[in-house]
VEXSEFI-928498 format. One record per residue (C-alpha): residue number from 1; residue in one letter; x, y, z. Coordinates in nm, 3 decimals, always signed. Layout:
<nodes>
<pos: NUM	code: A	xx: X	yy: Y	zz: Z>
...
</nodes>
This chain:
<nodes>
<pos: 1	code: M	xx: +5.419	yy: +12.745	zz: +8.108>
<pos: 2	code: L	xx: +5.421	yy: +12.669	zz: +7.719>
<pos: 3	code: F	xx: +5.650	yy: +12.784	zz: +7.482>
<pos: 4	code: S	xx: +5.483	yy: +12.925	zz: +7.161>
<pos: 5	code: V	xx: +5.741	yy: +12.870	zz: +6.868>
<pos: 6	code: R	xx: +5.727	yy: +13.025	zz: +6.494>
<pos: 7	code: M	xx: +5.993	yy: +13.014	zz: +6.226>
<pos: 8	code: R	xx: +5.901	yy: +13.117	zz: +5.882>
<pos: 9	code: A	xx: +6.197	yy: +13.141	zz: +5.663>
<pos: 10	code: A	xx: +6.215	yy: +13.330	zz: +5.318>
<pos: 11	code: Q	xx: +6.506	yy: +13.331	zz: +5.005>
<pos: 12	code: G	xx: +6.614	yy: +13.708	zz: +4.877>
<pos: 13	code: G	xx: +6.506	yy: +13.844	zz: +5.174>
<pos: 14	code: A	xx: +6.293	yy: +13.847	zz: +5.454>
<pos: 15	code: H	xx: +5.886	yy: +13.803	zz: +5.324>
<pos: 16	code: E	xx: +5.780	yy: +14.173	zz: +5.436>
<pos: 17	code: V	xx: +6.136	yy: +14.328	zz: +5.136>
<pos: 18	code: G	xx: +6.001	yy: +14.052	zz: +4.889>
<pos: 19	code: G	xx: +6.146	yy: +13.749	zz: +4.985>
<pos: 20	code: K	xx: +6.024	yy: +13.426	zz: +4.842>
<pos: 21	code: H	xx: +5.829	yy: +13.257	zz: +5.157>
<pos: 22	code: I	xx: +6.027	yy: +12.893	zz: +5.208>
<pos: 23	code: S	xx: +5.865	yy: +12.765	zz: +5.509>
<pos: 24	code: G	xx: +5.721	yy: +12.780	zz: +5.794>
<pos: 25	code: A	xx: +5.602	yy: +12.623	zz: +6.123>
<pos: 26	code: E	xx: +5.461	yy: +12.716	zz: +6.466>
<pos: 27	code: R	xx: +5.455	yy: +12.505	zz: +6.799>
<pos: 28	code: L	xx: +5.362	yy: +12.475	zz: +7.119>
<pos: 29	code: V	xx: +5.616	yy: +12.278	zz: +7.298>
<pos: 30	code: K	xx: +5.803	yy: +12.195	zz: +7.699>
<pos: 31	code: K	xx: +6.085	yy: +12.471	zz: +7.856>
<pos: 32	code: E	xx: +6.299	yy: +12.087	zz: +7.785>
<pos: 33	code: C	xx: +6.227	yy: +12.078	zz: +7.393>
<pos: 34	code: L	xx: +6.335	yy: +12.410	zz: +7.333>
<pos: 35	code: S	xx: +6.666	yy: +12.325	zz: +7.184>
<pos: 36	code: T	xx: +6.542	yy: +11.977	zz: +6.982>
<pos: 37	code: L	xx: +6.302	yy: +12.224	zz: +6.801>
<pos: 38	code: A	xx: +6.481	yy: +12.490	zz: +6.680>
<pos: 39	code: A	xx: +6.765	yy: +12.315	zz: +6.528>
<pos: 40	code: Y	xx: +6.484	yy: +12.071	zz: +6.321>
<pos: 41	code: M	xx: +6.326	yy: +12.428	zz: +6.232>
<pos: 42	code: L	xx: +6.707	yy: +12.575	zz: +6.118>
<pos: 43	code: E	xx: +6.744	yy: +12.208	zz: +5.960>
<pos: 44	code: R	xx: +6.373	yy: +12.241	zz: +5.761>
<pos: 45	code: A	xx: +6.412	yy: +12.590	zz: +5.687>
<pos: 46	code: L	xx: +6.758	yy: +12.510	zz: +5.476>
<pos: 47	code: T	xx: +6.674	yy: +12.151	zz: +5.313>
<pos: 48	code: H	xx: +6.342	yy: +12.245	zz: +5.174>
<pos: 49	code: S	xx: +6.206	yy: +12.163	zz: +4.850>
<pos: 50	code: R	xx: +6.126	yy: +12.497	zz: +4.785>
<pos: 51	code: G	xx: +6.486	yy: +12.608	zz: +4.775>
<pos: 52	code: E	xx: +6.677	yy: +12.720	zz: +5.016>
<pos: 53	code: A	xx: +6.667	yy: +12.965	zz: +5.288>
<pos: 54	code: D	xx: +6.809	yy: +13.276	zz: +5.302>
<pos: 55	code: F	xx: +6.624	yy: +13.460	zz: +5.629>
<pos: 56	code: I	xx: +6.495	yy: +13.298	zz: +5.940>
<pos: 57	code: N	xx: +6.357	yy: +13.345	zz: +6.218>
<pos: 58	code: I	xx: +6.237	yy: +13.204	zz: +6.480>
<pos: 59	code: T	xx: +6.035	yy: +13.398	zz: +6.731>
<pos: 60	code: V	xx: +5.991	yy: +13.182	zz: +7.110>
<pos: 61	code: E	xx: +5.715	yy: +13.364	zz: +7.388>
<pos: 62	code: A	xx: +5.637	yy: +13.228	zz: +7.730>
<pos: 63	code: V	xx: +5.257	yy: +13.110	zz: +7.746>
<pos: 64	code: A	xx: +5.089	yy: +13.041	zz: +8.014>
<pos: 65	code: C	xx: +4.921	yy: +12.753	zz: +8.059>
<pos: 66	code: S	xx: +4.603	yy: +12.851	zz: +8.204>
<pos: 67	code: A	xx: +4.559	yy: +13.098	zz: +7.822>
<pos: 68	code: I	xx: +4.582	yy: +12.795	zz: +7.629>
<pos: 69	code: R	xx: +4.154	yy: +12.652	zz: +7.492>
<pos: 70	code: K	xx: +4.195	yy: +12.302	zz: +7.441>
<pos: 71	code: I	xx: +3.970	yy: +12.181	zz: +7.116>
<pos: 72	code: K	xx: +3.899	yy: +11.822	zz: +6.947>
<pos: 73	code: C	xx: +4.070	yy: +11.720	zz: +6.662>
<pos: 74	code: L	xx: +3.857	yy: +11.752	zz: +6.330>
<pos: 75	code: A	xx: +3.803	yy: +11.337	zz: +6.230>
<pos: 76	code: I	xx: +3.934	yy: +11.334	zz: +5.920>
<pos: 77	code: Q	xx: +3.819	yy: +11.143	zz: +5.554>
<pos: 78	code: T	xx: +4.025	yy: +11.111	zz: +5.196>
<pos: 79	code: V	xx: +3.780	yy: +11.175	zz: +4.820>
<pos: 80	code: A	xx: +3.995	yy: +10.991	zz: +4.619>
<pos: 81	code: V	xx: +4.014	yy: +11.182	zz: +4.237>
<pos: 82	code: D	xx: +4.193	yy: +11.067	zz: +3.967>
<pos: 83	code: H	xx: +4.245	yy: +11.514	zz: +3.808>
<pos: 84	code: I	xx: +4.235	yy: +11.861	zz: +3.935>
<pos: 85	code: A	xx: +3.858	yy: +11.962	zz: +3.761>
<pos: 86	code: A	xx: +3.756	yy: +11.661	zz: +3.929>
<pos: 87	code: G	xx: +3.940	yy: +11.767	zz: +4.251>
<pos: 88	code: R	xx: +3.805	yy: +12.137	zz: +4.214>
<pos: 89	code: A	xx: +3.453	yy: +11.974	zz: +4.202>
<pos: 90	code: A	xx: +3.432	yy: +11.795	zz: +4.512>
<pos: 91	code: A	xx: +3.595	yy: +12.103	zz: +4.697>
<pos: 92	code: R	xx: +3.370	yy: +12.328	zz: +4.565>
<pos: 93	code: E	xx: +3.081	yy: +12.075	zz: +4.667>
<pos: 94	code: K	xx: +3.192	yy: +11.992	zz: +4.999>
<pos: 95	code: L	xx: +3.238	yy: +12.367	zz: +5.066>
<pos: 96	code: I	xx: +2.845	yy: +12.392	zz: +4.932>
<pos: 97	code: Q	xx: +2.738	yy: +12.125	zz: +5.246>
<pos: 98	code: A	xx: +2.912	yy: +12.333	zz: +5.499>
<pos: 99	code: G	xx: +2.754	yy: +12.631	zz: +5.420>
<pos: 100	code: V	xx: +2.914	yy: +12.773	zz: +5.148>
<pos: 101	code: T	xx: +2.705	yy: +12.931	zz: +4.885>
<pos: 102	code: R	xx: +2.771	yy: +12.826	zz: +4.495>
<pos: 103	code: Q	xx: +2.826	yy: +13.179	zz: +4.394>
<pos: 104	code: A	xx: +3.135	yy: +13.193	zz: +4.726>
<pos: 105	code: A	xx: +3.275	yy: +12.883	zz: +4.648>
<pos: 106	code: A	xx: +3.338	yy: +12.956	zz: +4.314>
<pos: 107	code: K	xx: +3.457	yy: +13.230	zz: +4.408>
<pos: 108	code: G	xx: +3.651	yy: +13.117	zz: +4.681>
<pos: 109	code: L	xx: +3.826	yy: +12.826	zz: +4.387>
<pos: 110	code: E	xx: +3.873	yy: +13.190	zz: +4.174>
<pos: 111	code: L	xx: +4.053	yy: +13.348	zz: +4.381>
<pos: 112	code: L	xx: +4.301	yy: +13.092	zz: +4.520>
<pos: 113	code: T	xx: +4.410	yy: +12.963	zz: +4.120>
<pos: 114	code: G	xx: +4.415	yy: +13.296	zz: +4.010>
<pos: 115	code: L	xx: +4.713	yy: +13.334	zz: +4.217>
<pos: 116	code: T	xx: +5.057	yy: +13.405	zz: +4.064>
<pos: 117	code: H	xx: +5.269	yy: +13.342	zz: +4.420>
<pos: 118	code: S	xx: +5.132	yy: +13.239	zz: +4.778>
<pos: 119	code: L	xx: +5.015	yy: +13.423	zz: +5.006>
<pos: 120	code: R	xx: +5.192	yy: +13.434	zz: +5.359>
<pos: 121	code: G	xx: +4.896	yy: +13.378	zz: +5.496>
<pos: 122	code: A	xx: +4.496	yy: +13.317	zz: +5.483>
<pos: 123	code: M	xx: +4.189	yy: +13.523	zz: +5.269>
<pos: 124	code: L	xx: +3.926	yy: +13.568	zz: +5.432>
<pos: 125	code: V	xx: +3.579	yy: +13.536	zz: +5.264>
<pos: 126	code: C	xx: +3.298	yy: +13.605	zz: +5.283>
<pos: 127	code: A	xx: +3.116	yy: +13.270	zz: +5.261>
<pos: 128	code: A	xx: +2.713	yy: +13.400	zz: +5.136>
<pos: 129	code: T	xx: +2.908	yy: +13.662	zz: +4.923>
<pos: 130	code: G	xx: +3.243	yy: +13.547	zz: +4.766>
<pos: 131	code: K	xx: +3.412	yy: +13.890	zz: +4.871>
<pos: 132	code: R	xx: +3.734	yy: +13.912	zz: +5.054>
<pos: 133	code: L	xx: +3.675	yy: +14.076	zz: +5.418>
<pos: 134	code: D	xx: +4.101	yy: +14.076	zz: +5.591>
<pos: 135	code: K	xx: +4.233	yy: +14.403	zz: +5.495>
<pos: 136	code: T	xx: +4.632	yy: +14.179	zz: +5.490>
<pos: 137	code: G	xx: +4.723	yy: +14.221	zz: +5.170>
<pos: 138	code: E	xx: +5.022	yy: +13.969	zz: +5.056>
<pos: 139	code: R	xx: +5.063	yy: +13.875	zz: +5.481>
<pos: 140	code: G	xx: +4.697	yy: +13.729	zz: +5.462>
<pos: 141	code: V	xx: +4.599	yy: +13.582	zz: +5.811>
<pos: 142	code: R	xx: +4.818	yy: +13.384	zz: +5.990>
<pos: 143	code: V	xx: +4.720	yy: +13.121	zz: +6.212>
<pos: 144	code: S	xx: +4.982	yy: +13.038	zz: +6.495>
<pos: 145	code: R	xx: +5.052	yy: +12.963	zz: +6.874>
<pos: 146	code: M	xx: +4.880	yy: +12.586	zz: +6.809>
<pos: 147	code: D	xx: +4.998	yy: +12.198	zz: +6.890>
<pos: 148	code: V	xx: +4.863	yy: +11.925	zz: +7.046>
<pos: 149	code: E	xx: +4.857	yy: +11.819	zz: +7.321>
<pos: 150	code: D	xx: +4.947	yy: +11.460	zz: +7.342>
<pos: 151	code: E	xx: +5.219	yy: +11.429	zz: +7.019>
<pos: 152	code: Q	xx: +5.254	yy: +11.031	zz: +7.084>
<pos: 153	code: A	xx: +4.901	yy: +11.004	zz: +7.080>
<pos: 154	code: Y	xx: +4.766	yy: +11.188	zz: +6.794>
<pos: 155	code: H	xx: +5.073	yy: +11.013	zz: +6.579>
<pos: 156	code: H	xx: +4.939	yy: +10.706	zz: +6.670>
<pos: 157	code: W	xx: +4.536	yy: +10.809	zz: +6.640>
<pos: 158	code: L	xx: +4.682	yy: +10.894	zz: +6.242>
<pos: 159	code: S	xx: +4.857	yy: +10.635	zz: +6.235>
<pos: 160	code: R	xx: +4.593	yy: +10.366	zz: +6.275>
<pos: 161	code: Q	xx: +4.418	yy: +10.532	zz: +5.990>
<pos: 162	code: G	xx: +4.694	yy: +10.510	zz: +5.789>
<pos: 163	code: Y	xx: +4.900	yy: +10.864	zz: +5.710>
<pos: 164	code: Q	xx: +5.255	yy: +10.930	zz: +5.770>
<pos: 165	code: N	xx: +5.276	yy: +11.253	zz: +5.585>
<pos: 166	code: I	xx: +5.392	yy: +11.525	zz: +5.743>
<pos: 167	code: H	xx: +5.192	yy: +11.764	zz: +5.583>
<pos: 168	code: I	xx: +4.891	yy: +11.641	zz: +5.716>
<pos: 169	code: K	xx: +5.004	yy: +11.631	zz: +6.075>
<pos: 170	code: E	xx: +5.052	yy: +11.961	zz: +6.028>
<pos: 171	code: A	xx: +4.749	yy: +12.100	zz: +5.849>
<pos: 172	code: L	xx: +4.533	yy: +11.897	zz: +6.047>
<pos: 173	code: V	xx: +4.623	yy: +12.119	zz: +6.374>
<pos: 174	code: L	xx: +4.574	yy: +12.437	zz: +6.199>
<pos: 175	code: A	xx: +4.256	yy: +12.320	zz: +6.014>
<pos: 176	code: S	xx: +4.118	yy: +12.211	zz: +6.366>
<pos: 177	code: K	xx: +4.231	yy: +12.566	zz: +6.504>
<pos: 178	code: V	xx: +4.105	yy: +12.737	zz: +6.248>
<pos: 179	code: S	xx: +3.707	yy: +12.504	zz: +6.232>
<pos: 180	code: S	xx: +3.724	yy: +12.628	zz: +6.628>
<pos: 181	code: A	xx: +3.669	yy: +12.961	zz: +6.611>
<pos: 182	code: P	xx: +3.385	yy: +13.216	zz: +6.594>
<pos: 183	code: G	xx: +3.195	yy: +13.284	zz: +6.251>
<pos: 184	code: I	xx: +3.410	yy: +13.067	zz: +6.034>
<pos: 185	code: R	xx: +3.241	yy: +12.817	zz: +5.768>
<pos: 186	code: A	xx: +3.492	yy: +12.593	zz: +5.618>
<pos: 187	code: E	xx: +3.824	yy: +12.627	zz: +5.527>
<pos: 188	code: L	xx: +4.007	yy: +12.580	zz: +5.141>
<pos: 189	code: C	xx: +4.376	yy: +12.521	zz: +5.168>
<pos: 190	code: W	xx: +4.650	yy: +12.335	zz: +4.922>
<pos: 191	code: S	xx: +4.996	yy: +12.326	zz: +4.933>
<pos: 192	code: D	xx: +5.257	yy: +12.525	zz: +4.837>
<pos: 193	code: D	xx: +5.542	yy: +12.297	zz: +4.842>
<pos: 194	code: P	xx: +5.516	yy: +12.142	zz: +4.450>
<pos: 195	code: E	xx: +5.520	yy: +11.769	zz: +4.543>
<pos: 196	code: Y	xx: +5.267	yy: +11.818	zz: +4.742>
<pos: 197	code: I	xx: +4.883	yy: +11.821	zz: +4.484>
<pos: 198	code: T	xx: +4.684	yy: +11.689	zz: +4.724>
<pos: 199	code: G	xx: +4.444	yy: +11.934	zz: +4.989>
<pos: 200	code: Y	xx: +4.162	yy: +11.957	zz: +5.160>
<pos: 201	code: V	xx: +3.805	yy: +12.125	zz: +5.287>
<pos: 202	code: A	xx: +3.777	yy: +12.131	zz: +5.663>
<pos: 203	code: S	xx: +3.493	yy: +12.301	zz: +5.803>
<pos: 204	code: P	xx: +3.414	yy: +12.225	zz: +6.197>
<pos: 205	code: A	xx: +3.153	yy: +11.880	zz: +6.043>
<pos: 206	code: G	xx: +3.577	yy: +11.705	zz: +5.979>
<pos: 207	code: Y	xx: +3.830	yy: +11.736	zz: +5.756>
<pos: 208	code: T	xx: +3.894	yy: +11.625	zz: +5.393>
<pos: 209	code: R	xx: +4.185	yy: +11.559	zz: +5.220>
<pos: 210	code: I	xx: +4.078	yy: +11.532	zz: +4.812>
<pos: 211	code: T	xx: +4.453	yy: +11.374	zz: +4.624>
<pos: 212	code: H	xx: +4.442	yy: +11.620	zz: +4.381>
<pos: 213	code: L	xx: +4.398	yy: +11.975	zz: +4.371>
<pos: 214	code: K	xx: +4.700	yy: +12.184	zz: +4.239>
<pos: 215	code: P	xx: +4.953	yy: +12.097	zz: +3.934>
<pos: 216	code: F	xx: +5.258	yy: +11.877	zz: +4.026>
<pos: 217	code: G	xx: +5.581	yy: +12.120	zz: +4.043>
<pos: 218	code: S	xx: +5.354	yy: +12.396	zz: +4.124>
<pos: 219	code: E	xx: +5.519	yy: +12.664	zz: +4.429>
<pos: 220	code: V	xx: +5.163	yy: +12.799	zz: +4.465>
<pos: 221	code: G	xx: +4.985	yy: +12.653	zz: +4.754>
<pos: 222	code: G	xx: +4.742	yy: +12.906	zz: +4.933>
<pos: 223	code: R	xx: +4.422	yy: +12.898	zz: +5.191>
<pos: 224	code: I	xx: +4.049	yy: +13.097	zz: +5.229>
<pos: 225	code: F	xx: +3.850	yy: +13.068	zz: +5.523>
<pos: 226	code: F	xx: +3.453	yy: +13.110	zz: +5.464>
<pos: 227	code: V	xx: +3.351	yy: +13.300	zz: +5.754>
<pos: 228	code: A	xx: +2.964	yy: +13.386	zz: +5.822>
<pos: 229	code: P	xx: +2.712	yy: +13.695	zz: +5.664>
<pos: 230	code: N	xx: +2.833	yy: +13.974	zz: +6.007>
<pos: 231	code: A	xx: +3.121	yy: +13.803	zz: +6.151>
<pos: 232	code: A	xx: +3.347	yy: +13.995	zz: +6.332>
<pos: 233	code: V	xx: +3.627	yy: +14.010	zz: +6.127>
<pos: 234	code: D	xx: +3.873	yy: +14.142	zz: +6.386>
<pos: 235	code: E	xx: +3.755	yy: +13.904	zz: +6.624>
<pos: 236	code: I	xx: +3.840	yy: +13.581	zz: +6.462>
<pos: 237	code: T	xx: +4.158	yy: +13.740	zz: +6.333>
<pos: 238	code: A	xx: +4.234	yy: +13.745	zz: +6.695>
<pos: 239	code: Y	xx: +4.169	yy: +13.428	zz: +6.801>
<pos: 240	code: L	xx: +4.309	yy: +13.229	zz: +6.475>
<pos: 241	code: E	xx: +4.614	yy: +13.453	zz: +6.515>
<pos: 242	code: N	xx: +4.680	yy: +13.529	zz: +6.975>
<pos: 243	code: Q	xx: +4.474	yy: +13.197	zz: +7.079>
<pos: 244	code: P	xx: +4.695	yy: +12.969	zz: +7.209>
<pos: 245	code: V	xx: +4.500	yy: +12.626	zz: +7.087>
<pos: 246	code: L	xx: +4.611	yy: +12.292	zz: +7.236>
<pos: 247	code: V	xx: +4.439	yy: +11.963	zz: +7.004>
<pos: 248	code: Q	xx: +4.289	yy: +11.686	zz: +7.126>
<pos: 249	code: V	xx: +4.267	yy: +11.290	zz: +7.058>
<pos: 250	code: A	xx: +4.103	yy: +10.979	zz: +7.159>
<pos: 251	code: E	xx: +4.238	yy: +10.698	zz: +7.034>
<pos: 252	code: S	xx: +3.836	yy: +10.568	zz: +7.009>
<pos: 253	code: E	xx: +3.785	yy: +10.772	zz: +6.765>
<pos: 254	code: G	xx: +4.113	yy: +10.637	zz: +6.510>
<pos: 255	code: S	xx: +3.843	yy: +10.577	zz: +6.152>
<pos: 256	code: S	xx: +3.851	yy: +10.181	zz: +6.031>
<pos: 257	code: D	xx: +3.930	yy: +10.366	zz: +5.723>
<pos: 258	code: A	xx: +4.312	yy: +10.365	zz: +5.618>
<pos: 259	code: F	xx: +4.483	yy: +10.600	zz: +5.283>
<pos: 260	code: S	xx: +4.834	yy: +10.613	zz: +5.182>
<pos: 261	code: D	xx: +4.968	yy: +10.946	zz: +5.184>
</nodes>
């Protein structure tokens, strides 16, 4: 048996009453890791660059091993750009390569750049029309119940490629789960951390980091999941929010190309 541990933290009250999102984290761990992990999550919530949280919620739920699905980690590549316009142009082309129409890719970028504050989850957007399909409002669709199967092997695999940043360690697990969901064509994301300007486009074909997708100092981030036309939105949402997933990585799959975070 494993335990799903989920942390969310806000400033100015809970998210549901308008509190500013500060931090969130997701893990699937053994019982003996619970105390250490809870302490780490508390510290993270209280020392985040977005501010000090005054609302912290940590939820722990048992998960039967028989309920866990194991999936393959996405391969990584990095596209280095010098400015936001180049980064967003690269993101648009990656989305199109993944099966998103040019119209929907442009609309997705418009939806993210039009945010005045970060959503707590993701928007589900039609990969053909660019229309938002979910009805979750500012909450968004929350991807939950995920982790790596072998943490040491995962960190070693990333290190071999030159990736050390906590952002990529967590985002790659999430993106791998998202890409394994039925009906997902691609994901577009950039962080709400003010000092982190790298974002990514992910699809079943891989995870592409793009080194400049938002202005430095901006606390507005977000993510969009592009779904196939006529995809079952309720089924996708249920998988992303409830299906426990462990991400597997094979050492032999490490890239020979190294980039610095």
